[in-house]
C-alpha positions in Angstrom: 103.6 95.9 76.4 100.3 96.6 78.2 100.4 97.9 81.8 99.3 95.7 84.5 95.7 96.4 85.6 96.8 96.9 89.3 98.5 100.2 88.2 95.1 101.7 87.4 93.3 100.1 90.4 92.4 102.7 93.1 94.6 102.3 96.2 91.4 102.7 98.2 90.1 99.4 96.7 93.1 97.4 98.0 93.7 99.2 101.3 90.8 97.5 103.1 92.2 94.2 102.1 95.6 95.0 103.6 93.7 96.0 106.8 91.6 92.9 106.9 94.6 90.7 106.4 96.3 92.3 109.3 93.3 92.3 111.5 92.6 88.6 110.9 96.0 87.9 112.5 95.4 90.2 115.5 97.2 93.3 114.1 95.7 96.7 113.7 94.8 99.3 111.0 97.2 101.7 112.8 100.1 99.2 112.2 99.1 98.9 108.5 99.1 102.7 108.3 102.5 103.0 110.0 104.0 100.5 107.5 102.5 102.4 104.5 103.7 105.8 105.9 107.1 104.4 106.6 107.4 103.1 103.0 106.0 106.1 101.2 106.7 109.1 103.3 103.0 110.0 103.7 101.7 111.0 107.1 98.4 109.6 108.3 96.4 112.6 107.2 97.9 112.6 103.6 97.4 108.8 103.4 93.8 109.2 104.3 93.5 111.9 101.6 94.9 109.5 99.0 92.4 106.9 100.1 89.5 109.4 100.1 90.5 110.7 96.6 90.6 107.1 95.3 93.9 107.6 93.5 95.3 104.8 91.4 98.4 102.8 92.5 100.3 104.7 89.8 99.4 108.1 91.3 99.6 106.9 94.9 103.3 106.0 94.5 104.0 108.9 92.1 102.7 111.4 94.7 104.4 109.7 97.6 106.6 112.3 99.4 109.7 110.0 99.5 110.2 106.3 99.4 112.1 105.1 102.4 115.8 104.8 101.8 115.8 101.3 103.3 113.4 99.8 100.7 116.3 97.8 99.2 116.3 95.8 102.4 112.8 94.5 101.6 113.4 91.0 100.2 111.5 87.8 99.9 108.8 86.2 97.9 105.3 87.5 97.3 103.0 85.5 95.0 105.9 83.4 93.9 108.0 86.3 92.8 111.1 87.6 94.5 110.5 91.2 95.5 114.0 92.3 94.9 114.0 90.9 91.3 110.9 92.7 90.0 112.0 94.7 87.0 109.2 97.3 86.8 109.8 100.0 89.4 106.1 100.6 90.1 105.3 96.9 90.4 108.4 96.5 92.7 106.9 99.2 95.0 103.6 97.5 95.1 105.2 94.1 95.9 107.3 95.7 98.6 104.1 97.0 100.2 102.5 93.6 99.9 105.6 92.0 101.5 105.5 94.4 104.5 101.8 93.7 105.1 102.5 89.9 104.8 105.2 90.3 107.4 102.8 92.1 109.7 100.2 89.5 109.3 102.7 86.8 110.0 103.4 88.3 113.4 106.8 89.9 112.7 107.8 92.7 115.1 107.3 96.2 113.8 111.0 97.1 114.4 112.0 94.3 112.0 109.3 95.1 109.5 110.5 98.8 109.4 114.1 97.6 109.0 115.3 99.3 112.2 
């Protein structure tokens, strides 16, 4: 089975879209960064390095210091697919990130987005 093309897509190509989606709804880049850092374990500096190096989604998640232990609490539908039912581990991580950014854009409080 062929890999999905998003796996080879540079994270840096999609990151601005996450930021734009949030900013259109009155949220900030800093909030997007906070969500990404919470999910992946990157700090802001290492996140920026990943963006600058234009790593693929595959490498972005493979090099992540540590996925947050509460990722199993990220549930819901993204693009018509239930996040918790995505069978491919990498695609599941990508969908989890998409879901968190969606929640931010919909005005959800950061404490709830970060499952605190």
